[in-house]
N, CA, C and O of each residue as an XYZ file, in Angstrom:
348
protein
N     -19.491     21.683     19.285
C     -19.435     20.284     18.948
C     -17.971     19.897     18.748
O     -17.298     20.411     17.855
N     -17.507     19.018     19.561
C     -16.112     18.588     19.521
C     -16.041     17.150     19.042
O     -16.704     16.265     19.583
N     -15.232     16.932     18.026
C     -15.065     15.588     17.484
C     -13.726     15.056     17.966
O     -12.681     15.661     17.725
N     -13.768     13.932     18.641
C     -12.547     13.312     19.127
C     -12.380     11.949     18.471
O     -13.312     11.146     18.418
N     -11.182     11.709     17.978
C     -10.881     10.400     17.399
C      -9.981      9.655     18.368
O      -8.899     10.127     18.719
N     -10.431      8.509     18.787
C      -9.607      7.711     19.684
C      -8.460      7.074     18.908
O      -8.486      7.006     17.679
N      -7.458      6.612     19.642
C      -6.309      5.975     18.997
C      -6.733      4.751     18.206
O      -6.211      4.505     17.118
N      -7.681      3.975     18.740
C      -8.094      2.762     18.053
C      -8.845      3.083     16.754
O      -8.808      2.301     15.804
N      -9.523      4.232     16.717
C     -10.252      4.607     15.506
C      -9.291      5.013     14.396
O      -9.485      4.646     13.238
N      -8.256      5.769     14.747
C      -7.332      6.265     13.730
C      -6.187      5.290     13.445
O      -5.367      5.541     12.563
N      -6.128      4.189     14.182
C      -5.057      3.227     13.992
C      -5.142      2.594     12.599
O      -6.182      2.052     12.224
N      -4.075      2.662     11.854
C      -4.042      2.066     10.531
C      -4.660      2.910      9.444
O      -4.806      2.443      8.315
N      -5.025      4.130      9.747
C      -5.670      4.975      8.745
C      -4.676      5.556      7.746
O      -5.014      5.737      6.576
N      -3.475      5.847      8.182
C      -2.505      6.526      7.331
C      -2.187      5.768      6.059
O      -2.277      6.324      4.965
N      -1.817      4.508      6.190
C      -1.449      3.755      4.991
C      -2.666      3.467      4.125
O      -2.542      3.357      2.905
N      -3.853      3.341      4.743
C      -5.060      3.092      3.947
C      -5.430      4.317      3.117
O      -5.800      4.189      1.949
N      -5.333      5.497      3.710
C      -5.617      6.727      2.973
C      -4.589      6.924      1.865
O      -4.942      7.294      0.746
N      -3.325      6.678      2.174
C      -2.276      6.802      1.159
C      -2.513      5.822      0.013
O      -2.374      6.182     -1.156
N      -2.871      4.587      0.350
C      -3.158      3.584     -0.685
C      -4.351      4.004     -1.536
O      -4.352      3.799     -2.750
N      -5.353      4.582     -0.910
C      -6.534      5.035     -1.648
C      -6.175      6.127     -2.645
O      -6.602      6.090     -3.799
N      -5.389      7.098     -2.196
C      -5.000      8.206     -3.070
C      -4.120      7.709     -4.215
O      -4.336      8.076     -5.370
N      -3.137      6.882     -3.899
C      -2.225      6.367     -4.929
C      -2.980      5.517     -5.947
O      -2.755      5.641     -7.151
N      -3.878      4.654     -5.465
C      -4.632      3.791     -6.373
C      -5.569      4.595     -7.253
O      -5.725      4.285     -8.434
N      -6.195      5.624     -6.698
C      -7.081      6.471     -7.490
C      -6.321      7.138     -8.634
O      -6.738      7.075     -9.790
N      -5.203      7.777     -8.298
C      -4.451      8.463     -9.344
C      -3.799      7.491    -10.325
O      -3.667      7.808    -11.508
N      -3.394      6.326     -9.858
C      -2.848      5.317    -10.764
C      -3.921      4.849    -11.751
O      -3.626      4.620    -12.924
N      -5.144      4.708    -11.286
C      -6.243      4.318    -12.177
C      -6.515      5.389    -13.220
O      -6.684      5.084    -14.401
N      -6.556      6.637    -12.788
C      -6.785      7.747    -13.725
C      -5.657      7.817    -14.747
O      -5.912      7.978    -15.941
N      -4.422      7.698    -14.292
C      -3.282      7.736    -15.211
C      -3.330      6.543    -16.161
O      -3.033      6.686    -17.346
N      -3.701      5.372    -15.654
C      -3.822      4.193    -16.510
C      -4.859      4.379    -17.602
O      -4.625      4.004    -18.751
N      -5.995      4.951    -17.258
C      -7.047      5.205    -18.258
C      -6.577      6.219    -19.286
O      -6.793      6.037    -20.484
N      -5.939      7.276    -18.829
C      -5.445      8.309    -19.757
C      -4.396      7.729    -20.694
O      -4.445      7.963    -21.901
N      -3.441      6.969    -20.145
C      -2.414      6.362    -21.000
C      -3.030      5.403    -22.014
O      -2.637      5.385    -23.181
N      -3.993      4.612    -21.566
C      -4.654      3.679    -22.482
C      -5.349      4.431    -23.617
O      -5.181      4.101    -24.791
N      -6.122      5.433    -23.252
C      -6.910      6.138    -24.269
C      -6.042      6.933    -25.238
O      -6.378      7.041    -26.417
N      -4.931      7.491    -24.761
C      -4.099      8.294    -25.647
C      -3.131      7.471    -26.495
O      -2.837      7.851    -27.629
N      -2.633      6.359    -25.971
C      -1.579      5.640    -26.678
C      -1.979      4.289    -27.258
O      -1.388      3.858    -28.248
N      -2.955      3.612    -26.680
C      -3.254      2.255    -27.112
C      -4.651      2.067    -27.678
O      -4.906      1.064    -28.345
N      -5.550      2.984    -27.438
C      -6.959      2.782    -27.771
C      -7.244      2.762    -29.265
O      -8.231      2.157    -29.684
N      -6.428      3.394    -30.069
C      -6.739      3.503    -31.499
C      -6.710      2.155    -32.224
O      -7.322      2.013    -33.283
N      -6.012      1.172    -31.670
C      -5.937     -0.136    -32.310
C      -7.128     -1.041    -31.985
O      -7.234     -2.144    -32.522
N      -8.015     -0.581    -31.116
C      -9.148     -1.385    -30.676
C     -10.451     -0.658    -30.964
O     -10.466      0.562    -31.127
N     -11.554     -1.417    -31.027
C     -12.836     -0.757    -31.276
C     -13.391     -0.190    -29.967
O     -12.790     -0.371    -28.908
N     -14.520      0.487    -30.037
C     -15.081      1.183    -28.881
C     -15.438      0.216    -27.753
O     -15.214      0.523    -26.582
N     -15.988     -0.940    -28.093
C     -16.371     -1.906    -27.060
C     -15.165     -2.444    -26.298
O     -15.225     -2.625    -25.082
N     -14.087     -2.695    -27.000
C     -12.873     -3.172    -26.349
C     -12.271     -2.094    -25.451
O     -11.764     -2.398    -24.371
N     -12.322     -0.846    -25.888
C     -11.825      0.253    -25.065
C     -12.683      0.439    -23.819
O     -12.157      0.703    -22.738
N     -13.988      0.305    -23.960
C     -14.877      0.391    -22.797
C     -14.571     -0.751    -21.840
O     -14.562     -0.554    -20.625
N     -14.319     -1.937    -22.370
C     -13.998     -3.086    -21.526
C     -12.713     -2.849    -20.732
O     -12.642     -3.211    -19.558
N     -11.712     -2.256    -21.346
C     -10.456     -1.970    -20.654
C     -10.687     -0.972    -19.528
O     -10.159     -1.144    -18.429
N     -11.469      0.066    -19.794
C     -11.763      1.065    -18.753
C     -12.525      0.405    -17.600
O     -12.263      0.702    -16.434
N     -13.460     -0.481    -17.917
C     -14.210     -1.184    -16.867
C     -13.278     -2.082    -16.061
O     -13.416     -2.159    -14.840
N     -12.342     -2.756    -16.703
C     -11.389     -3.611    -15.985
C     -10.509     -2.776    -15.053
O     -10.240     -3.189    -13.925
N     -10.064     -1.617    -15.510
C      -9.279     -0.729    -14.650
C     -10.120     -0.295    -13.454
O      -9.623     -0.271    -12.328
N     -11.389      0.049    -13.684
C     -12.288      0.445    -12.601
C     -12.502     -0.704    -11.616
O     -12.483     -0.487    -10.404
N     -12.707     -1.922    -12.119
C     -12.897     -3.076    -11.240
C     -11.628     -3.373    -10.438
O     -11.704     -3.773     -9.277
N     -10.480     -3.180    -11.049
C      -9.223     -3.338    -10.318
C      -9.106     -2.327     -9.182
O      -8.652     -2.661     -8.088
N      -9.515     -1.098     -9.449
C      -9.518     -0.059     -8.410
C     -10.441     -0.451     -7.263
O     -10.067     -0.337     -6.096
N     -11.649     -0.914     -7.594
C     -12.608     -1.330     -6.568
C     -12.056     -2.512     -5.760
O     -12.236     -2.556     -4.543
N     -11.394     -3.460     -6.411
C     -10.832     -4.616     -5.711
C      -9.747     -4.185     -4.729
O      -9.703     -4.678     -3.602
N      -8.879     -3.277     -5.141
C      -7.821     -2.805     -4.244
C      -8.424     -2.041     -3.073
O      -7.976     -2.198     -1.937
N      -9.432     -1.218     -3.334
C     -10.084     -0.475     -2.250
C     -10.787     -1.426     -1.278
O     -10.726     -1.234     -0.064
N     -11.444     -2.435     -1.805
C     -12.103     -3.407     -0.936
C     -11.112     -4.146     -0.066
O     -11.345     -4.322      1.130
N     -10.009     -4.581     -0.652
C      -8.991     -5.301      0.113
C      -8.324     -4.386      1.137
O      -7.937     -4.839      2.214
N      -8.190     -3.117      0.810
C      -7.538     -2.179      1.712
C      -8.412     -1.839      2.910
O      -7.917     -1.782      4.036
N      -9.699     -1.613      2.688
C     -10.578     -1.099      3.737
C     -11.434     -2.159      4.425
O     -12.073     -1.843      5.429
N     -11.480     -3.380      3.948
C     -12.391     -4.383      4.499
C     -12.089     -4.702      5.966
O     -12.998     -4.708      6.797
N     -10.857     -4.958      6.281
C     -10.508     -5.325      7.654
C     -10.806     -4.187      8.612
O     -11.350     -4.421      9.691
N     -10.462     -2.964      8.243
C     -10.737     -1.815      9.094
C     -12.244     -1.637      9.291
O     -12.699     -1.361     10.401
N     -13.005     -1.793      8.227
C     -14.447     -1.651      8.331
C     -15.079     -2.692      9.222
O     -16.015     -2.391      9.962
N     -14.582     -3.912      9.165
C     -15.134     -4.963     10.026
C     -14.807     -4.700     11.495
O     -15.614     -5.011     12.371
N     -13.630     -4.128     11.773
C     -13.292     -3.789     13.151
C     -14.179     -2.654     13.666
O     -14.549     -2.652     14.840
N     -14.526     -1.694     12.812
C     -15.301     -0.538     13.236
C     -16.791     -0.839     13.356
O     -17.515     -0.117     14.041
N     -17.245     -1.876     12.710
C     -18.669     -2.213     12.706
C     -19.208     -2.379     14.121
O     -20.244     -1.803     14.453
N     -18.541     -3.139     14.944
C     -18.999     -3.377     16.311
C     -18.997     -2.121     17.148
O     -19.894     -1.918     17.966
N     -18.006     -1.277     16.958
C     -17.908     -0.039     17.718
C     -19.045      0.916     17.388
O     -19.605      1.541     18.288
N     -19.389      1.036     16.127
C     -20.471      1.939     15.725
C     -21.804      1.459     16.271
O     -22.643      2.268     16.663
N     -22.002      0.157     16.299
C     -23.260     -0.384     16.824
C     -23.387     -0.090     18.317
O     -24.460      0.298     18.780
N     -22.317     -0.268     19.067
C     -22.359      0.013     20.496
C     -22.567      1.500     20.758
O     -23.292      1.869     21.681
N     -21.935      2.362     19.952
C     -22.063      3.801     20.151
C     -23.468      4.291     19.839
O     -23.975      5.176     20.527
N     -24.104      3.737     18.822
C     -25.436      4.209     18.454
C     -26.455      3.809     19.511
O     -27.466      4.494     19.669
N     -26.226      2.741     20.225
C     -27.135      2.342     21.301
C     -27.076      3.311     22.471
O     -28.074      3.526     23.159
N     -25.900      3.895     22.695
C     -25.734      4.823     23.809
C     -26.216      6.232     23.469
O     -26.363      7.059     24.369
N     -26.463      6.522     22.197
C     -26.891      7.854     21.809
C     -25.729      8.808     21.581
O     -25.890     10.021     21.723
N     -24.563      8.282     21.230
C     -23.386      9.127     21.021
C     -23.391      9.866     19.681
O     -22.557     10.747     19.472
N     -24.300      9.534     18.777
C     -24.294     10.136     17.440
C     -25.223     11.333     17.349
O     -25.809     11.559     16.290
N     -25.379     12.090     18.384
C     -26.288     13.244     18.362
C     -25.589     14.473     17.903
O     -26.202     15.538     17.824
């Protein structure tokens, strides 16, 4: 079984993967910094809210990063599945 990635499939993947990795680790570091240095001044509900906001920010950046690429790939996957290429 040989997997081939065409140029159009891998186009724009590098910066998106890099952005995903950087954003993930930035979110983790942000949560750790918040919990270790700032959380003691707030109650549990406020700390949970901050963690949720950091998570929602991560999801927003990921959505903005991958949305255009996903919309371009949608048509290609539909055409390929009709031909039986996913066996």
